[in-house]
N, C-alpha and C positions, 0 to 999 in steps of 0.2 A: 504494500500500500504506500501511496505517496501522501505527503502532508504539507500543510501551508501554515505559516506563522504570521499573525497580525498583531501589532503592538500599538496601543493608543496612549496618548498623554493628555489627560484631562485637567480640569482645574485643581484637583486635589489628589489625584492618583493616576497611576499607570495600570492598564489592564492588557494582558496578553491572551490571545486565543489561538489554540492549535486546532486546525481544521483538517479533516480527512478528505481525500479526493471524492468520497461518496457523499459529501455534504454534511457529515456529522461532526459535531464538536467533540474532540477527544479530551481536551483539558483546558482549563483557564486558570489564570493567576492574577492577583491584584496586589499592588503595593502603594501605600499612601506616601505623600510628601507634603511639606508645608508651604503655604504662601506667606510671605513675610510682609508686615505692614509697619515699616519703620517710622512713618509719619502719617498724619491724617491725609487720606486721599491717595496714599502710595500703596502699590501692590507689586511685589517682586518674588521671583523664584530663583533658586540656585540651579543652573543647568546641570551641574554634576549630580544633583539629586535625581534628575530624570535618568541619567545613565545608570546610577546605582539601582534604581527601581527596575530598570530594564533587565539588568543582570540577575537580580533576585527573581524576577518573574520567569525568565527563561530557565534558570536552574530549577525552579519550582515545577514548571511544566514538564521538563524532561524527567524529573523525579516521579511526578504523579502518573505520567502516561506510559513510561517505559518505552517510548518511541525511540528508535535509533536516530541519532542526529543526522546520519547520512541519508535518511529517508525524508528529511525536510527539504522540499524542493526550492522554496523561496521565502523570503522575509520581506514584509512591507510595514511601514510605520505611518502614523498620522498624529496630528496634534492640533490644538487650538491655534488659529492663525494670529497674525499681528505681532507675535512675541519674538523679538529679535535678540540674538546673542552677538555681542560685539567682542572681537578677538584681535590679538596682535598677529603678526605675520606667521607665527608658529602655531596658530590656532589655540593659544592660551586665552582663557576667558578673562576679560578685563574687569567686569563687574556683574552683579546679578542681573538677570533679564527682567526688564520692566514688563509686567504681565498686562494683558489687554484691558483688564478692569481698572487699571491705574488711571487716575484723573489729574495728575500733576501738571499736564501739558496744556492747560487752558490758555495761557498766554500765547503759546506757539500756535494753537488752533485759531485763535483770533487773528494772529499775524497772517496765517495762510488764507483765511477768509478775506482779509482786507487786501492782500497783495497778490495772491495766486489763484483766486477763484476761477478765472477764465481758463487757465491752463489745466487746472484740476477738473473742471467741467468737461473739457475736451478729451482728456486722456484717461480719466479715472471714473469708475462707475459709482463712486461714493462721494459724500461731502465731508469736509474736515471735521474731525471729532477726536477726542482723546484716545479712542480705541485703536487708532491706526498707527502703524510703525513710524511713519515720517515725523509726526509731532513728538513721539516718544524719543526718537533719536535727536531731534532738534533740541529737546530739553537737555539731554546729556551734553550736546555741543555747547549750549548756552550756559550751563551751570556746572559742568565738570570738565573744563578744558584740558586738564592733565590726562584724564581718561580718554577724552576724545582724540587727543593728539597721538595716541597709541593705536587707534583703530586702523586695521589693515584688511580685516575680513568681517563680513556680516552674514550670519546664517539665521535660520528660523528654528523653532524648537525641535521639530521632528528631524530636520536636516542636521542639526548639531549632534543628535543622538546617532543618526545614521553615519555621520562622519567617524564616530567612534568605531563602527563596524567595518567601514570600507576605506576611510581616508579621503572620500570624494569631496568635491566642493560644488554642489548643484542644488537647485530647488525646482519645484514644478510651477507651471504657469498659474494654477489656481491659488497657490500660496502667495505668489508674487502679486496677484490682484488684491490681496489683503494688505499690502505694504504702503499704498499710496505713493509708490515710487515707480510704478509700472504703467507703461502706455498700452492700454488694451487694444487700441487700433493697430499699432505696429507689432504687438506681442513681444515687446522688449522693454528693458529698463529705460526709464525716461531720463535723458540727459538733463532736461530743464529742471525736473524735480530733484534729481540727485545733486545738482549744483547748489540747491538751497543748503545742503549739508556740506558743501565744499568737497564732495567726493566724486570720483570718476566712476562711470558705470562698470569699468573693468574690476572695481573692487567688489562688485556684487557677484553672487554665484551664477553659474551658467543655468539657463532655464531649459527644462526638458519636460516631457510628458509624465504624468503620474505613473504610468505602467512601464516606463523605461527601466531596464536593468542598468543601474549606475555603478555597480561595483560588486565585490564579493567579500565575504567575511574574511578578515585578515587572521593571521596566525595568533596575534595578540588577543584579538576579540574572541577567537575560538577558545583559547586557554582560559579566558575570564568567564565565558558564558556556558561553555560546553557544546556550542554549535560546531559543525564541521567547518574547517577552513575551506574556503571556496564556495560556500553556499551563496547563491545569487541574492542580491538585495535590490528591491525596487526603489525608485525615488519616493513613491507614496504621495500623500497629499493631505488635505485638511480634514479635521475630525467630522465636521458637519456634513460634508459631501459623502464621507464614508458611511455615516449614519443614514443619510438619505438613500444611498445605494443599498445598504444592508437591509433597509426596510422594504425594498422592492420598488421604490419610486424612481422609475426610469422612463416614464412616459409623460407627455404634456397633461397638465391640469391635475396631476396627482399632488396631494398635499401631505406634508409631515408636520407634526407638532412635537417639539422637543422640550422635555422637562429635565434639564441637566443643570450644571453649574449656572449656565445662562439658559434662557428660554427662547425658542425661536419657532416661528411658523413659516415654512417655506413652500412655495408652489413651483412646480416644474413648468417652465415656459420655453418658447423658442426665441425669446429676445430678452434683453435686460430692461428693467424699469427704473432708470435713474430717478431717485427721489430722496429727499433728506431723511425720510423715515424708513428707507429700505437699504438692506445690504445685498448687493448683487454679486454673484459669483458664477463662473462657468460650471456646468455639470461635467462629470467625467464622460458622459455620453455626448459625442460630437454634435454641435449645433444647439444644445440645450443649455438652459441656465436654471438657477434656483434662487430667484430673488426672495428675500424674506424679511420679516420684521423681527425685532429682538428686544427682550428685556434682560438687563444685565445680571440681576441677582434672582435667579429662579430657585432651583434646588439649593443654591448657595444660601438663600434666606433660611431655608429649613435647617441646613447644616449649621448656620450661625446660631439659630435658636437652640438646636440640640447641644452644641458645644458650649454655649453660654449658660443654659439653664438645666442641662442634664437630661438623662434618660435616652433610650435608643428610639429609633424611628417607629418601631412597632408599638411601643408603649405610648408614644406621642400621638400616633394615629388613633389608638383606642380612646385616648382622652379627647381628641378633636371630634371623633365620631359621636361622642356623648352630648355635644353642643349643637343647638339648632342652627340652621342657615342664618347668616348674619351675625353670628357670635354674640348675640344679645347686645348689639350696638357697638361692638369693638371692631375698628377698622384698621388694617395694616397696609402700608404702601411699601413695596419691596425695593426701595431705592438705596440700598446699602452702598452702592458705588456710583451714584448718579443714575440716570436712566437714558435709554435710547428711544425706541418707539413709544409714543409718538412725540416725545418732548425734546429729544436730543439735547439734554441738559445735564452736564456733569455736576451741577450744584445741588440737584435734588437730593434729599435725604430720606432714609426710611423713617417711619413713624408709626406709633400706635395712637389712635385718636378715639376718644369716647370711653376712656377707662372709668369703671365704677368699682365701688368696694365689693360688689357681688361677683366680679370677674375672678376666675381662677386660672391656673396654668392651662387647663383644658381650653378655656376661651382664647388664650393667647396662641396656643398651638393651632387651633382652627382658623383664627384670624390670619396667621401667617400663610396657611394654605389658600385661604380665600383671597388674600391680597395678591398672591402670585396669579391665581385664576383671573382676577380682575385685570391684572397687567397683560395676561395672554388675550383677554377679550379686547383690550386696547389694541393689541397687535392685529387681531383678526379684523377689527373694524377698519383699521388702516388699509389692509389689503382690499376689503370690500369697497371702501371709498375710492380707491384707485382703479376699481373695476378690472382687477386681474382675474381672469377666469379660473375657477378651481372647482373640484368636486366638493360635495357637501358631506364629506367624510375625510378623516385624516388618520394616517398611521401615527401612533404615539411612540416616541422614542425617548431614550434617556432614562436614567435611574429612577427619576420621580414617577415615571409611568408604571413602575412595578407596584405602586401602592393602589389597591382597589378603591380606597376612599378618595384619593386625589384624582384618579382617572374619572370616577363618577362626577366629582365636583367640576372638573374641567369640561366634561361633556355637557353637564347641566348648564354651566355658566356660558359656554359658547353656543350651545344649542346644536351641536353636531355629533355625529357618530364617530367614535374612536375605535380604530382597529389595532389590535395588539398582535404583533408577529412573534413567532417563537424566539427569534433573535433580532436585535436591531441596534446593537452597539457598534461603535466605530472600529474596534479591534476585529470584530467579526467581518465587517466590510473590508478592512485591509487584508484580511486573510483571503477573502473571495477575490479581491483585486489581484493578489499575488497569483491566484489560480488562473485568472484571465491572462495575466502577463506571460505565464510560462506554458499556456496552452492546455491546462487541465480542464478549463471551462471554455466553451466556444465563444461566448459573448457575455456581456453584463447580464442580459436577460436569462441566459442559460445558467449562470451562476446563481441567480436568485431562485430560479425554478428548482434547481437541484439541492439548494442549501437551506431554504427557508419556507415557512408556511404560516398561515394565519391560525391563531389559537383562541382568540376571543374578540367579541365586539361589546362595546359599552354604549348604550343608547341613552340619549338625554331624556330626563323626566320632565315633562312639560311644565308641571306646576312649580318645579324647582327653578326652571329657566325663567319663569315669570318673576320669582322672588329675587333671583340674581340680577335681573335687569333693573329692578328697583334699587338694589344695593349698589349697582354700578354707577347710577346717577349720584348717589351719595359719595362714593369713592372718587368720582371725577370732581365733584364740588369741593371736597376737602383738598384735593391736589391743587386745584386752581387757587384756593384761598391761601395755601401755604407756600406756593412757588415764589411769590415776592419776598417772603421771609428768608427762604433758602438762597435767593439771589442777592441778599444783602441790601435790598431796596429800602428806601426810607418809607416807613409805614405811617 
């Protein structure tokens, strides 16, 4: 039997999936790492923690499965985009990577809006925001000149880890689209946008396709992980498109709803939809795109609540389930790191509003889940207002979708049917992509057909949808009232 290995790097953990050529998952492994918050609005990760997590996961998978390393045909990686690793000429990391949820680059964003809007509008499918790589790197240039003077190489999260395996210096075009340094029309690095950083495009990695084999596992990486020296390694791509692919969304008008560190609703289209409230990326299927809305702190909000106030997710779900819709008047906005759709405002803050002496931990737990659901409804209404054609159902992906309570809540709040696939995480998608690359699967559709299947549907409860629509009006009114406060305006 032949096997395929996919490895993902999410907001708080790396997951590896070993897939057999018959479409069955043989083993999985997961390893958490921390996000650092050195100052208010800052979010950073140590790139070496990604490598350490990868090595632990591979060793764990080989131990669990007893699969011979020689039978693993290919390895593919994915990660959240925007997260750049700056290095010297010998690929030594200069500083921690600024994670995409970081909001420190507000001044740089305003500078770009004022001075480079025309170029960005022509070359990039996105509008300036703190989530993009360009303003993050501008902040380093403006505030850490000693560090910036040493920069000779720039890679992105999954590419940095892959470099550990192969020594290559490349990235894929979908990752590049998330940098705000890439000309989508010419499909190359933009000299005009790179000049803002006073760097030459030759400093940037070579751009290839996600399915391209870009190297092989080196002897050193083999000794560290247990993989066979010479195992082919794909370039790979971003985590969201791998989740979209894993869920089976490879045709126009299919929709995915993601409850992960961040939340996203994506629709498969045959063209991009440039808009302040949308994130546009190419799909791995030629000629298709997956424009989507996004909320920054989705499952991250629930994780924050768990880590801050204790108990595991199953216990918190039980508590939340005991509370009625609307949390007895308690409202939560999940803006822990500012917000994207539909506000594009890094200044927004999370809040609990309407606290009464009668409220318990159970109320707060439910309010967090409902607040995220309201934010996802904000995302869906944005897609509807832009008249982007989509099916009236969505495949639910991300760790949050494993909660029956949260699934039902989202279905009720948005008033749509949610389809749960047996597998839908990005490491699974990366393993399937590896199979397409080396010819084990004939096509993207063939990979989905052989590896995945629908396991459940969650239908909206009409009376609950009516209640959530009323709650949504309250949620929006509170956001509107508090935004001037968070913006520091004179009241």
